[in-house]
N, C-alpha and C positions, 0 to 999 in steps of 0.2 A: 231727100231722106224722109222716110215716113215713120211716124211713131209706131212702136211695137209693144207688145206685152202691156196694154193699157188696162188699168183697173180704177174703179171709182167706188168709194164706200162712204157711209156716214158713220160718225162715231162721236161720243161725248168726251170732251177734254175740259177739265176744270169747270164743269157745270155748263159748258157751251156746246151746242150741236155744231159740228164742223164736217166738211166734206174733204176727204183725202183722195187726191188724184195722183196716180203714179204711172209713168210711161218710160219707155226706153228709146233713146235716139242714138244711133250708132252703138258705142260701147258704154254709154253713160245713162244711168237711171235718173229721172227728174221727179221730184215730188212737190206738190203744191197743196197747201192747206188753206181752205176758205171757210168763212163763217156761213152757215146755211141760210140764215134769214136775209141779210142784205147781199150775200154772195161776195163779200170783200175778201180778196186774197191777202193773207198777212204773214205767211211763212212759206219759204221755198228752200229746197236743198237738192244737191246732186250727190251721186255716189256711184261706186262701181257695182253695187248690188241693190236690188229693191229694198232689202232690209236696212241697209246702211242709209240710203236716201230717206226712207220713211223715219228711221230713228232720229236722224239729225233734224228733220223738219218738225217732228212731234216735240222734240226738246225745245226748239225755237218757239213753236206755237204755245206750248205750256208756259214758257217764260213770259211771253207777251200777254197771254190770258190772265196770268196771275197778277199782272199790273193793272188790269182793266177793272174799273168799278162797275158793279151791277146794281141797279136800283130796282127795288121791288115796288110794283105799282098796286 
């Protein structure tokens, strides 16, 4: 099975630059959100549509980022 309908974009969430990757495997869309700087993946979601998978992953990412402290240097 090969990934289809792949997309990758950068966006700001809660003051953090993140990368949002979405692709389709079979009948299910998968979305992965990662921090741009270290590239750490911290939110994932699956759904029947691209919009649903991204919506759930963005909700999870926003919740995680709201709990993260950011120190100004």
